C-alpha atoms as a printed R data frame, in Angstrom:
    type eleno elety resid chain resno        x       y       z
1   ATOM     1    CA   MET     A     1  -96.074 137.529  12.604
2   ATOM     2    CA   THR     A     2  -97.679 140.022  10.125
3   ATOM     3    CA   ASN     A     3  -94.910 141.402   7.992
4   ATOM     4    CA   LEU     A     4  -92.740 138.498   6.708
5   ATOM     5    CA   THR     A     5  -90.608 138.188   3.804
6   ATOM     6    CA   VAL     A     6  -87.909 136.143   2.044
7   ATOM     7    CA   ARG     A     7  -84.686 137.369   0.834
8   ATOM     8    CA   GLU     A     8  -81.579 135.699  -0.578
9   ATOM     9    CA   LEU     A     9  -78.722 135.926   2.104
10  ATOM    10    CA   LYS     A    10  -76.258 136.920  -0.204
11  ATOM    11    CA   GLN     A    11  -72.374 135.440   1.126
12  ATOM    12    CA   ALA     A    12  -71.814 138.652   3.715
13  ATOM    13    CA   GLU     A    13  -74.657 137.598   5.708
14  ATOM    14    CA   TRP     A    14  -73.861 133.586   5.771
15  ATOM    15    CA   ASP     A    15  -72.330 133.521   9.318
16  ATOM    16    CA   ARG     A    16  -75.390 135.385  10.779
17  ATOM    17    CA   TRP     A    17  -77.855 131.957   9.396
18  ATOM    18    CA   ASP     A    18  -75.128 130.035  10.959
19  ATOM    19    CA   ASP     A    19  -75.230 131.654  13.866
20  ATOM    20    CA   TRP     A    20  -79.253 131.406  14.358
21  ATOM    21    CA   LEU     A    21  -79.091 128.037  12.454
22  ATOM    22    CA   ALA     A    22  -77.211 126.588  16.255
23  ATOM    23    CA   LEU     A    23  -79.753 128.489  18.478
24  ATOM    24    CA   GLN     A    24  -82.145 125.960  16.515
25  ATOM    25    CA   PRO     A    25  -82.826 122.882  18.737
26  ATOM    26    CA   TRP     A    26  -83.006 120.406  15.759
27  ATOM    27    CA   GLY     A    27  -80.906 122.837  13.619
28  ATOM    28    CA   SER     A    28  -79.081 120.292  11.348
29  ATOM    29    CA   PRO     A    29  -75.287 120.755   9.369
30  ATOM    30    CA   PHE     A    30  -77.188 120.274   6.041
31  ATOM    31    CA   SER     A    31  -78.632 123.344   6.429
32  ATOM    32    CA   ALA     A    32  -75.431 125.158   7.577
33  ATOM    33    CA   ALA     A    33  -73.719 127.736   4.700
34  ATOM    34    CA   TRP     A    34  -70.445 126.059   5.651
35  ATOM    35    CA   TRP     A    35  -72.262 122.625   4.144
36  ATOM    36    CA   LEU     A    36  -73.937 124.725   1.218
37  ATOM    37    CA   ASP     A    37  -70.303 125.957  -0.043
38  ATOM    38    CA   ALA     A    38  -68.847 122.451   0.074
39  ATOM    39    CA   ASN     A    39  -71.719 120.609  -1.630
40  ATOM    40    CA   CYS     A    40  -71.783 123.459  -4.406
41  ATOM    41    CA   ARG     A    41  -67.647 122.802  -4.738
42  ATOM    42    CA   ALA     A    42  -68.226 119.010  -4.990
43  ATOM    43    CA   PHE     A    43  -71.099 118.825  -7.550
44  ATOM    44    CA   GLY     A    44  -71.146 121.138  -8.981
45  ATOM    45    CA   GLY     A    45  -74.135 124.254  -9.413
46  ATOM    46    CA   HIS     A    46  -74.522 127.905  -6.993
47  ATOM    47    CA   PRO     A    47  -76.129 128.603  -3.533
48  ATOM    48    CA   LEU     A    48  -79.145 129.964  -3.014
49  ATOM    49    CA   LEU     A    49  -79.995 131.009   1.205
50  ATOM    50    CA   LEU     A    50  -83.306 132.203   1.551
51  ATOM    51    CA   GLY     A    51  -84.502 133.857   4.818
52  ATOM    52    CA   VAL     A    52  -87.603 134.549   6.156
53  ATOM    53    CA   PHE     A    53  -87.692 137.819   8.051
54  ATOM    54    CA   ASP     A    54  -90.076 138.456  10.436
55  ATOM    55    CA   GLY     A    55  -89.819 142.588  10.007
56  ATOM    56    CA   GLU     A    56  -85.900 142.250  11.587
57  ATOM    57    CA   GLN     A    57  -85.637 139.137  12.780
58  ATOM    58    CA   LEU     A    58  -84.803 135.984  10.822
59  ATOM    59    CA   VAL     A    59  -87.549 133.036  11.524
60  ATOM    60    CA   GLY     A    60  -86.673 130.492   8.814
61  ATOM    61    CA   GLY     A    61  -85.133 129.598   6.225
62  ATOM    62    CA   VAL     A    62  -83.420 126.468   3.263
63  ATOM    63    CA   ALA     A    63  -79.858 126.484   1.573
64  ATOM    64    CA   LEU     A    64  -80.509 124.862  -1.810
65  ATOM    65    CA   ARG     A    65  -77.957 123.831  -4.136
66  ATOM    66    CA   ILE     A    66  -79.380 124.808  -7.744
67  ATOM    67    CA   THR     A    67  -77.819 123.986 -11.416
68  ATOM    68    CA   ASP     A    68  -79.492 126.075 -14.198
69  ATOM    69    CA   VAL     A    69  -80.650 124.354 -17.098
70  ATOM    70    CA   GLY     A    70  -81.216 127.166 -19.340
71  ATOM    71    CA   PRO     A    71  -83.828 129.157 -18.181
72  ATOM    72    CA   VAL     A    72  -84.786 126.360 -15.753
73  ATOM    73    CA   HIS     A    73  -83.186 126.470 -12.022
74  ATOM    74    CA   VAL     A    74  -83.299 123.241 -10.798
75  ATOM    75    CA   VAL     A    75  -82.648 122.191  -6.686
76  ATOM    76    CA   ARG     A    76  -80.625 119.577  -6.372
77  ATOM    77    CA   PRO     A    77  -79.793 116.645  -3.082
78  ATOM    78    CA   SER     A    78  -77.203 117.666  -0.306
79  ATOM    79    CA   MET     A    79  -76.804 114.516   0.894
80  ATOM    80    CA   LEU     A    80  -79.661 112.679   2.354
81  ATOM    81    CA   TYR     A    81  -81.496 115.554   4.257
82  ATOM    82    CA   ASN     A    82  -82.420 119.066   3.066
83  ATOM    83    CA   PRO     A    83  -83.897 120.419   5.725
84  ATOM    84    CA   ILE     A    84  -86.111 123.786   5.964
85  ATOM    85    CA   VAL     A    85  -85.220 124.994   9.507
86  ATOM    86    CA   ILE     A    86  -88.537 127.320  11.276
87  ATOM    87    CA   ALA     A    87  -87.726 128.870  14.166
88  ATOM    88    CA   VAL     A    88  -89.352 127.132  17.625
89  ATOM    89    CA   GLY     A    89  -93.138 129.020  17.554
90  ATOM    90    CA   SER     A    90  -96.110 128.160  18.079
91  ATOM    91    CA   ALA     A    91  -97.990 125.702  15.598
92  ATOM    92    CA   GLN     A    92  -99.565 128.271  13.976
93  ATOM    93    CA   SER     A    93  -96.528 130.682  13.499
94  ATOM    94    CA   ARG     A    94  -93.823 127.929  11.540
95  ATOM    95    CA   GLN     A    95  -97.436 127.673   9.227
96  ATOM    96    CA   LYS     A    96  -97.210 130.834   8.363
97  ATOM    97    CA   VAL     A    97  -92.687 131.334   7.743
98  ATOM    98    CA   LEU     A    98  -93.443 127.519   5.655
99  ATOM    99    CA   ALA     A    99  -96.292 128.808   3.383
100 ATOM   100    CA   THR     A   100  -93.936 132.669   2.859
101 ATOM   101    CA   LEU     A   101  -90.378 130.266   2.396
102 ATOM   102    CA   LEU     A   102  -92.960 128.013  -0.381
103 ATOM   103    CA   GLU     A   103  -94.573 130.682  -1.741
104 ATOM   104    CA   ASP     A   104  -91.576 132.621  -2.802
105 ATOM   105    CA   MET     A   105  -90.199 129.428  -4.049
106 ATOM   106    CA   ALA     A   106  -93.306 129.403  -5.994
107 ATOM   107    CA   ARG     A   107  -92.401 132.644  -7.804
108 ATOM   108    CA   ARG     A   108  -88.784 132.399  -8.277
109 ATOM   109    CA   ARG     A   109  -90.032 128.791 -10.577
110 ATOM   110    CA   LEU     A   110  -87.748 126.351  -8.793
111 ATOM   111    CA   VAL     A   111  -87.912 122.950  -9.870
112 ATOM   112    CA   VAL     A   112  -87.648 120.682  -6.925
113 ATOM   113    CA   PRO     A   113  -87.141 117.187  -7.118
114 ATOM   114    CA   SER     A   114  -87.020 116.271  -3.364
115 ATOM   115    CA   LEU     A   115  -86.572 118.284  -0.699
116 ATOM   116    CA   ALA     A   116  -85.558 116.772   2.312
117 ATOM   117    CA   CYS     A   117  -86.706 117.005   5.910
118 ATOM   118    CA   THR     A   118  -85.347 116.510   8.758
119 ATOM   119    CA   THR     A   119  -87.594 114.274  11.732
120 ATOM   120    CA   ASP     A   120  -88.728 117.019  13.238
121 ATOM   121    CA   MET     A   121  -90.573 118.597   9.687
122 ATOM   122    CA   VAL     A   122  -94.203 116.727  10.495
123 ATOM   123    CA   ASP     A   123  -96.283 118.904  10.044
124 ATOM   124    CA   LEU     A   124  -95.929 120.312   6.290
125 ATOM   125    CA   ARG     A   125 -100.166 120.878   5.604
126 ATOM   126    CA   GLN     A   126  -98.981 124.123   3.951
127 ATOM   127    CA   ALA     A   127  -96.973 122.298   0.910
128 ATOM   128    CA   VAL     A   128 -100.199 120.410   0.657
129 ATOM   129    CA   TRP     A   129 -102.110 123.376   0.262
130 ATOM   130    CA   HIS     A   130  -99.423 124.742  -2.143
131 ATOM   131    CA   HIS     A   131 -100.030 121.665  -4.374
132 ATOM   132    CA   TRP     A   132  -96.226 119.909  -3.690
133 ATOM   133    CA   ASN     A   133  -96.289 116.574  -3.649
134 ATOM   134    CA   LEU     A   134  -95.496 114.779  -0.365
135 ATOM   135    CA   MET     A   135  -93.203 111.734   0.102
136 ATOM   136    CA   ALA     A   136  -92.515 109.324   3.136
137 ATOM   137    CA   SER     A   137  -89.175 107.075   4.061
138 ATOM   138    CA   TRP     A   138  -87.696 106.145   7.222
139 ATOM   139    CA   THR     A   139  -85.208 106.489   9.768
140 ATOM   140    CA   VAL     A   140  -83.788 104.655  12.732
141 ATOM   141    CA   VAL     A   141  -83.221 107.517  15.760
142 ATOM   142    CA   ILE     A   142  -81.232 106.366  18.785
143 ATOM   143    CA   THR     A   143  -81.880 108.123  22.183
144 ATOM   144    CA   LEU     A   144  -78.305 108.327  23.551
145 ATOM   145    CA   LYS     A   145  -79.582 109.161  27.083
146 ATOM   146    CA   THR     A   146  -81.115 106.040  27.767
147 ATOM   147    CA   TRP     A   147  -78.926 104.013  26.140
148 ATOM   148    CA   THR     A   148  -77.365 101.269  26.613
149 ATOM   149    CA   LEU     A   149  -75.720  97.385  25.629
150 ATOM   150    CA   ASP     A   150  -78.930  95.775  26.867
151 ATOM   151    CA   ASP     A   151  -80.683  98.137  23.736
152 ATOM   152    CA   VAL     A   152  -78.944  95.976  20.971
153 ATOM   153    CA   SER     A   153  -79.712  92.303  19.517
154 ATOM   154    CA   PRO     A   154  -78.930  88.888  21.085
155 ATOM   155    CA   ALA     A   155  -77.383  88.149  17.444
156 ATOM   156    CA   GLU     A   156  -75.360  91.462  17.005
157 ATOM   157    CA   LEU     A   157  -73.899  91.024  20.922
158 ATOM   158    CA   ASN     A   158  -73.029  87.797  18.956
159 ATOM   159    CA   LYS     A   159  -71.072  89.654  16.481
160 ATOM   160    CA   MET     A   160  -69.952  91.552  18.663
161 ATOM   161    CA   ARG     A   161  -67.639  89.021  21.020
162 ATOM   162    CA   LYS     A   162  -66.397  87.336  17.493
163 ATOM   163    CA   ALA     A   163  -64.904  91.423  16.761
164 ATOM   164    CA   GLN     A   164  -63.340  91.144  20.420
165 ATOM   165    CA   ARG     A   165  -62.633  87.452  19.942
166 ATOM   166    CA   ALA     A   166  -60.814  89.140  16.358
167 ATOM   167    CA   GLU     A   167  -59.016  91.889  19.210
168 ATOM   168    CA   VAL     A   168  -60.329  94.597  16.822
169 ATOM   169    CA   THR     A   169  -60.709  98.058  17.614
170 ATOM   170    CA   ALA     A   170  -62.806 101.156  17.311
171 ATOM   171    CA   HIS     A   171  -61.742 104.495  17.982
172 ATOM   172    CA   VAL     A   172  -62.502 108.157  17.084
173 ATOM   173    CA   GLU     A   173  -59.251 108.346  14.494
174 ATOM   174    CA   PRO     A   174  -58.889 112.035  12.477
175 ATOM   175    CA   PRO     A   175  -60.602 112.400   8.985
176 ATOM   176    CA   ASP     A   176  -59.280 110.409   6.586
177 ATOM   177    CA   ALA     A   177  -61.505 110.600   3.766
178 ATOM   178    CA   ASP     A   178  -59.386 107.978   1.345
179 ATOM   179    CA   VAL     A   179  -59.446 105.017   4.456
180 ATOM   180    CA   LEU     A   180  -63.583 106.175   5.107
181 ATOM   181    CA   TYR     A   181  -64.172 106.027   0.642
182 ATOM   182    CA   ASN     A   182  -62.055 102.851   0.315
183 ATOM   183    CA   LEU     A   183  -64.776 101.342   2.508
184 ATOM   184    CA   MET     A   184  -67.325 102.558   1.220
185 ATOM   185    CA   LYS     A   185  -66.528 101.337  -1.798
186 ATOM   186    CA   ALA     A   186  -66.028  97.795  -0.948
187 ATOM   187    CA   SER     A   187  -69.793  97.775   1.045
188 ATOM   188    CA   MET     A   188  -71.526  99.313  -1.996
189 ATOM   189    CA   THR     A   189  -69.489  97.042  -4.504
190 ATOM   190    CA   ARG     A   190  -70.659  93.662  -2.288
191 ATOM   191    CA   GLN     A   191  -74.389  94.909  -3.287
192 ATOM   192    CA   GLY     A   192  -74.416  95.534  -6.547
193 ATOM   193    CA   GLN     A   193  -74.468  99.645  -5.764
194 ATOM   194    CA   GLU     A   194  -71.760 102.819  -7.362
195 ATOM   195    CA   THR     A   195  -70.355 104.772  -4.709
196 ATOM   196    CA   PRO     A   196  -72.920 107.761  -4.575
197 ATOM   197    CA   LEU     A   197  -69.714 110.133  -4.728
198 ATOM   198    CA   GLY     A   198  -66.687 110.124  -6.096
199 ATOM   199    CA   ARG     A   199  -63.159 110.095  -3.630
200 ATOM   200    CA   GLU     A   200  -62.470 113.797  -4.658
201 ATOM   201    CA   GLN     A   201  -66.056 114.681  -3.811
202 ATOM   202    CA   LEU     A   202  -65.834 112.762  -0.216
203 ATOM   203    CA   ARG     A   203  -62.548 114.946   0.205
204 ATOM   204    CA   ILE     A   204  -64.380 118.107   0.256
205 ATOM   205    CA   LEU     A   205  -67.260 117.009   1.970
206 ATOM   206    CA   ILE     A   206  -65.217 116.113   4.578
207 ATOM   207    CA   GLU     A   207  -62.308 118.292   4.864
208 ATOM   208    CA   ALA     A   208  -65.207 121.043   5.133
209 ATOM   209    CA   THR     A   209  -66.714 119.761   8.403
210 ATOM   210    CA   GLY     A   210  -64.279 120.513  10.938
211 ATOM   211    CA   ALA     A   211  -65.290 120.344  14.461
212 ATOM   212    CA   HIS     A   212  -68.719 118.926  12.758
213 ATOM   213    CA   GLY     A   213  -67.212 115.577  11.335
214 ATOM   214    CA   MET     A   214  -66.248 113.091  13.900
215 ATOM   215    CA   GLN     A   215  -64.751 109.491  12.172
216 ATOM   216    CA   THR     A   216  -65.147 106.127  13.641
217 ATOM   217    CA   VAL     A   217  -62.539 103.720  12.431
218 ATOM   218    CA   VAL     A   218  -62.322  99.760  13.380
219 ATOM   219    CA   ARG     A   219  -58.471  98.344  13.019
220 ATOM   220    CA   GLY     A   220  -57.387  94.464  12.968
221 ATOM   221    CA   VAL     A   221  -54.625  93.506  14.686
222 ATOM   222    CA   ASP     A   222  -52.192  94.353  11.999
223 ATOM   223    CA   GLY     A   223  -53.904  97.893  12.027
224 ATOM   224    CA   VAL     A   224  -55.575  97.268   8.689
225 ATOM   225    CA   PRO     A   225  -59.405  99.196   8.450
226 ATOM   226    CA   LEU     A   226  -61.438  97.316   8.496
227 ATOM   227    CA   SER     A   227  -65.201  99.120   8.952
228 ATOM   228    CA   ALA     A   228  -65.036 103.075   9.220
229 ATOM   229    CA   GLY     A   229  -68.172 105.308  10.203
230 ATOM   230    CA   PHE     A   230  -68.651 109.061   9.357
231 ATOM   231    CA   VAL     A   231  -70.783 111.274  11.901
232 ATOM   232    CA   MET     A   232  -71.282 115.328  11.635
233 ATOM   233    CA   ALA     A   233  -73.182 116.443  14.324
234 ATOM   234    CA   HIS     A   234  -74.741 120.699  15.229
235 ATOM   235    CA   GLY     A   235  -73.914 121.669  18.132
236 ATOM   236    CA   THR     A   236  -74.067 118.445  20.688
237 ATOM   237    CA   ARG     A   237  -77.639 117.812  20.730
238 ATOM   238    CA   ILE     A   238  -78.593 114.986  17.753
239 ATOM   239    CA   ALA     A   239  -75.374 114.271  15.744
240 ATOM   240    CA   TYR     A   240  -76.459 112.187  11.698
241 ATOM   241    CA   HIS     A   241  -74.919 109.106  10.810
242 ATOM   242    CA   ILE     A   242  -74.439 110.022   7.221
243 ATOM   243    CA   TRP     A   243  -70.845 107.579   5.713
244 ATOM   244    CA   SER     A   244  -69.524 104.031   6.857
245 ATOM   245    CA   GLY     A   245  -68.471 100.325   5.444
246 ATOM   246    CA   THR     A   246  -67.015  98.244   5.765
247 ATOM   247    CA   SER     A   247  -64.388  94.993   3.925
248 ATOM   248    CA   PRO     A   248  -65.562  91.338   3.193
249 ATOM   249    CA   ILE     A   249  -63.116  90.683   5.777
250 ATOM   250    CA   GLY     A   250  -64.245  93.352   8.850
251 ATOM   251    CA   LEU     A   251  -67.767  91.363   8.144
252 ATOM   252    CA   THR     A   252  -66.053  88.008   8.938
253 ATOM   253    CA   LYS     A   253  -65.086  89.792  12.338
254 ATOM   254    CA   GLY     A   254  -67.517  91.545  13.542
255 ATOM   255    CA   ALA     A   255  -66.370  95.092  12.498
256 ATOM   256    CA   ALA     A   256  -69.589  96.611  11.095
257 ATOM   257    CA   VAL     A   257  -70.871  95.968  14.674
258 ATOM   258    CA   ALA     A   258  -67.441  97.315  16.736
259 ATOM   259    CA   MET     A   259  -68.610 100.337  14.988
260 ATOM   260    CA   TYR     A   260  -71.509 100.884  15.240
261 ATOM   261    CA   VAL     A   261  -70.986 100.192  19.460
262 ATOM   262    CA   GLY     A   262  -68.285 101.807  19.659
263 ATOM   263    CA   ARG     A   263  -69.567 104.915  17.369
264 ATOM   264    CA   LEU     A   264  -72.566 104.412  19.574
265 ATOM   265    CA   GLU     A   265  -70.406 104.465  23.541
266 ATOM   266    CA   GLN     A   266  -67.775 107.856  21.545
267 ATOM   267    CA   LEU     A   267  -71.387 109.866  21.026
268 ATOM   268    CA   GLN     A   268  -72.631 108.668  24.376
269 ATOM   269    CA   ALA     A   269  -69.463 110.037  26.564
270 ATOM   270    CA   ARG     A   270  -69.434 113.562  24.673
271 ATOM   271    CA   GLY     A   271  -72.832 114.548  25.584
272 ATOM   272    CA   TYR     A   272  -75.200 113.771  22.728
273 ATOM   273    CA   GLU     A   273  -78.690 113.128  23.218
274 ATOM   274    CA   TYR     A   274  -79.092 111.586  19.855
275 ATOM   275    CA   LEU     A   275  -77.575 109.688  16.719
276 ATOM   276    CA   ASP     A   276  -79.820 109.805  13.118
277 ATOM   277    CA   CYS     A   277  -79.470 106.590  11.114
278 ATOM   278    CA   CYS     A   278  -80.068 109.145   8.248
279 ATOM   279    CA   GLY     A   279  -82.487 106.286   6.579
280 ATOM   280    CA   ALA     A   280  -83.868 102.975   7.090
281 ATOM   281    CA   SER     A   281  -86.533 101.875   4.101
282 ATOM   282    CA   LEU     A   282  -84.650  99.047   2.331
283 ATOM   283    CA   PRO     A   283  -85.698  95.909   4.271
284 ATOM   284    CA   GLY     A   284  -82.275  94.453   5.926
285 ATOM   285    CA   LEU     A   285  -80.604  98.286   6.341
286 ATOM   286    CA   SER     A   286  -83.432  98.844   8.461
287 ATOM   287    CA   ASP     A   287  -83.482  95.772  10.413
288 ATOM   288    CA   PHE     A   288  -79.587  96.096  10.888
289 ATOM   289    CA   LYS     A   289  -80.272  99.451  12.037
290 ATOM   290    CA   LEU     A   290  -83.092  99.070  14.861
291 ATOM   291    CA   SER     A   291  -80.918  96.605  16.105
292 ATOM   292    CA   PHE     A   292  -79.134  98.372  17.551
293 ATOM   293    CA   GLY     A   293  -81.816  99.677  19.922
294 ATOM   294    CA   GLY     A   294  -83.230 102.635  17.808
295 ATOM   295    CA   THR     A   295  -87.015 103.503  17.144
296 ATOM   296    CA   LEU     A   296  -88.312 103.696  13.425
297 ATOM   297    CA   THR     A   297  -89.088 107.207  12.189
298 ATOM   298    CA   THR     A   298  -90.764 108.792   9.562
299 ATOM   299    CA   ARG     A   299  -89.058 110.942   8.057
300 ATOM   300    CA   LEU     A   300  -91.052 113.596   5.000
301 ATOM   301    CA   ALA     A   301  -89.348 115.108   1.454
302 ATOM   302    CA   ILE     A   302  -91.692 117.449  -0.586
303 ATOM   303    CA   SER     A   303  -91.722 117.819  -4.121
304 ATOM   304    CA   ARG     A   304  -92.402 120.450  -6.574
305 ATOM   305    CA   GLU     A   305  -91.646 119.139 -10.674
306 ATOM   306    CA   PRO     A   306  -93.924 120.775 -13.659
307 ATOM   307    CA   LEU     A   307  -95.380 118.426 -15.548
308 ATOM   308    CA   TRP     A   308  -93.296 118.801 -18.440
309 ATOM   309    CA   TYR     A   309  -89.796 118.623 -16.630
310 ATOM   310    CA   LYS     A   310  -91.720 114.997 -15.283
311 ATOM   311    CA   ALA     A   311  -92.011 113.795 -18.402
312 ATOM   312    CA   ALA     A   312  -88.544 115.045 -19.987
313 ATOM   313    CA   ARG     A   313  -87.159 113.866 -17.367
314 ATOM   314    CA   LEU     A   314  -88.757 110.472 -18.181
315 ATOM   315    CA   VAL     A   315  -87.276 110.588 -22.063
316 ATOM   316    CA   HIS     A   316  -83.795 110.990 -20.334
317 ATOM   317    CA   VAL     A   317  -83.836 107.308 -18.562
318 ATOM   318    CA   CYS     A   318  -85.211 105.683 -21.579
319 ATOM   319    CA   LEU     A   319  -82.719 107.684 -23.750
320 ATOM   320    CA   LEU     A   320  -79.907 106.733 -21.206
321 ATOM   321    CA   TRP     A   321  -81.687 102.735 -21.174
322 ATOM   322    CA   PHE     A   322  -81.500 102.450 -24.617
323 ATOM   323    CA   LYS     A   323  -77.694 103.812 -25.081
324 ATOM   324    CA   ARG     A   324  -76.694 100.393 -22.176
325 ATOM   325    CA   VAL     A   325  -78.848  98.346 -24.080
326 ATOM   326    CA   LEU     A   326  -76.785  99.324 -27.734
327 ATOM   327    CA   ARG     A   327  -73.470  98.924 -26.147
328 ATOM   328    CA   ARG     A   328  -74.545  95.426 -24.630
329 ATOM   329    CA   HIS     A   329  -74.570  94.654 -28.273
């Protein structure tokens, strides 16, 4: 591995990238060209898909959504993960691919507030050596091959029995952005937070997932949706939980637990090996996700922001705060 180069993959080569990605054991749908395209349509910006080549062989890369602010090119997040992907090989060869990619991104003067890696990317020494910042957060990963109901905590099993008494049922249904959005909004409002994306943005992303997406819906005896969750998968090895929500009535009937357990059983039956719950950094959320039998796993992110960009962002945040204060008075 002595002739590494990086170049942008134009749209005509996106199928080649997605075909290569499908062969990677931890290849993630968040790195796919179709997901990048959907994010650009939903949130704006333009795609930049960088491939690392060893001669003519593709050995790594990253899919980035870029917004241009004058002469500045800023990498925007792509929902939960925005991972660098490197082909299986020795630790030394993977480090060389990573270094080559990071050097190219620096040459392009990309501002990278955060590039969240999937949990297989634990060796990011090159990022530190190239003066990138390193941040840690957590997720819960459930091993589906060995998972049973015995792994669920007694407290959640009690809620499961409550759901059974209320005769709520969990089924895989055709993806429905409206059902999911309404339940997500109910959950976020209950927590005093804003929904991270709009209804139309969610619709664009869900439609793009196609066969990669699976939506589980819990309904009451009257057919009203009480809870819903959406997972996205790449191949049949690992699925990623990306959206979920539960109505206030659903909470009283144990619908959230019924949704989680139903989804685990469905993924297990379909032969998936792992479920990444995609985030467990908040105390309450972490405890809830761990109660289904998963393992707390570190996920890393890297960032590269010039000092002037950090200062400008701080000024922007202060101005927004000042405007909110003025509106209150």
